[in-house]
ZAKEMAR-666964 format. One record per atom (N, C-alpha, C): residue in three letters; y, x, z. Coordinates in steps of 0.05 Angstrom, whole numbers, plus 32768, in hexadecimal, padded with zeros to 4 digits. Atoms other than C-alpha are relative to their C-alpha. Example, Ala and Ser with C-alpha at 12.3 -4.5 7.8 and 13.67 -1.06 7.14 Angstrom:
! residues 2
ALA7FE880128000/ALA7FA680F6809C/ALA801880128000/SER7FE87FF07FFF/SER7FEB8111808F/SER80167FF1800E/
END
This chain:
! residues 71
MET800C7FE77FFA/MET801183AB7F5A/MET7FE27FFC8003/THR801D80037FFF/THR7FC683B57F52/THR7FF6800A801B/VAL800C7FF77FE7/VAL7F9783C27F8C/VAL7FFE801E8001/PHE80027FE28002/PHE7F8D840A7F75/PHE801A800D8009/TYR7FE67FF57FF9/TYR7FD784197F79/TYR80087FFA801D/THR7FFB80077FE4/THR7FDC83F57FBC/THR7FF280138012/TYR800E7FEC7FF0/TYR7FA784237FD8/TYR800E801C7FFF/ILE7FF17FE68002/ILE7FCD84607FBD/ILE801980008011/TRP7FE880017FF0/TRP800E844A7FDC/TRP7FFA7FFE801E/LEU800780017FE4/LEU7FEB8439801D/LEU7FF8801B800B/GLY80077FE47FF8/GLY7FCD847F8020/GLY801880128003/ILE7FE77FF07FFF/ILE8011849E8011/ILE80107FF98019/SER7FF180087FE8/SER803184758048/SER7FF4800A8019/ILE800E7FF77FE8/ILE7FFC8487807B/ILE8004801F8003/LEU7FFB7FE37FFF/LEU800384D18069/LEU801D80068008/LEU7FE47FFC7FF8/LEU804F84CC8070/LEU80047FFA801D/ILE7FFE80067FE4/ILE804884AB80B4/ILE7FF380178010/GLY800D7FEA7FF2/GLY801784E180CA/GLY8010801A8000/PHE7FEF7FE88001/PHE8045851980B2/PHE80187FFC8013/ALA7FE880047FEF/ALA808184F980D6/ALA7FF98001801D/VAL80087FFF7FE4/VAL805A84F18117/VAL7FFB801D8008/TRP80057FE37FFA/TRP8043853A8113/TRP801A800F8002/ARG7FE67FF28001/ARG808985528102/ARG80117FF98018/ASP7FEF80097FE9/ASP80AA85288139/ASP7FF5800C801A/GLY800B7FF57FE7/GLY807B8543816E/GLY8000801E8002/LYS80007FE38000/LYS8083858C815B/LYS801A800A800B/PRO7FE77FF67FF4/PRO80B585B08188/PRO800B80187FF0/ARG7FF47FE8800C/ARG80E685E4816E/ARG7FFC80188012/GLN80057FE87FF1/GLN80DD862C8183/GLN801780068013/ASN7FE97FF87FEF/ASN81248634819F/ASN80097FE98012/GLY7FFA80167FEE/GLY812585F181C4/GLY80177FEE7FF7/LYS7FEB80128009/LYS815D85D2819B/LYS7FF47FE67FF4/ILE80098019800B/ILE8159858B8182/ILE800280017FE1/TYR7FFF8001801D/TYR814D857A8139/TYR80187FEF7FF7/TRP7FEA8010800B/TRP8185855F810E/TRP7FF67FE67FF4/PHE800B8018800C/PHE8156852C80EF/PHE7FEA7FF58011/SER8015800D7FF1/SER812C84FB8116/SER7FEC7FF37FED/TRP8015800B8011/TRP80EA84E780F8/TRP7FF77FE48007/LYS8008801B7FF7/LYS80E584A5811E/LYS80077FEA7FEC/PRO7FFC80158015/PRO8107847B80E7/PRO7FEC80017FE9/VAL80157FFD8015/VAL80D5849780B5/VAL7FE67FF48009/ILE8018800C7FF5/ILE809C848280E2/ILE80027FE27FFF/LEU7FFD801D7FFF/LEU80B8843C80EA/LEU80007FF47FE3/ILE8000800A801C/ILE80C68432809F/ILE7FE480027FF4/GLY801C7FFD8009/GLY8080844D808F/GLY7FEE7FEB800B/ALA801180157FF4/ALA8061841C80C0/ALA80057FE57FF3/VAL7FF9801A800D/VAL808683E180A0/VAL7FF380007FE4/VAL800C7FFF801A/VAL806E83F8805B/VAL7FE17FFC8002/VAL801D80037FFC/VAL802683FD8075/VAL7FF97FE28005/ILE8005801C7FFA/ILE802A83B68091/ILE80027FEF7FE7/VAL7FFD800F8019/VAL8044839B804F/VAL7FE980057FED/LEU80167FFA8013/LEU800E83BF8026/LEU7FE67FF4800A/VAL8019800C7FF6/VAL7FD683A78054/VAL80017FE27FFC/THR7FFE801D8006/THR7FF08360804D/THR7FFB7FFB7FE3/HIS80058003801D/HIS7FF083698002/HIS7FE380037FF9/LEU801D7FFD8004/LEU7FA883828004/LEU7FF17FE7800A/LEU800E80187FF6/LEU7F928347802F/LEU80047FE97FEC/ASN7FFC80158014/ASN7FB283177FFD/ASN7FF180057FE6/ALA800E7FFA8019/ALA7F93833B7FC2/ALA7FE27FFB8003/TYR801C80067FFC/TYR7F4E83347FE1/TYR7FFA7FE48007/GLY8005801D7FFB/GLY7F5782EA7FEE/GLY80037FF8801D/VAL7FFC80077FE4/VAL7F6482ED8038/VAL801D7FF88003/GLU7FE480097FFF/GLU7FA382C3803A/GLU800A8003801C/THR7FF37FFC7FE6/THR7FD382D08072/THR800C7FE6800A/GLY7FF780197FF5/GLY7FD8828A8090/GLY80027FE97FEC/GLN7FFE80168014/GLN7FDA8262804F/GLN7FE57FF27FFB/GLY801A800C8006/GLY7F8F82558049/GLY7FF77FEB8013/ARG800980137FEC/ARG7F88822C8088/ARG800A7FE47FFB/ARG7FF3801A8004/ARG7FB681F48072/ARG7FF57FF37FE7/ARG800A800E8017/ARG7F9281C48045/ARG800B7FE48000/PHE7FF3801B8001/PHE7FB78185802F/PHE7FF07FEE7FEE/
END
């Protein structure tokens, strides 16, 4: 995956997390609970963001722990 597409997916993931946080915090008018919880969407989105940020760090040459060990 190129860096350009990584930025696109990172933006989509952040927007999805933002929407899920907004939707999860919005109460219903009649006080009933929702049938669908947005918390799993938030957690999955956070994992995707962590993976994409790690991919970007590796693409820019900032190795995640591998660069320190010189044999």
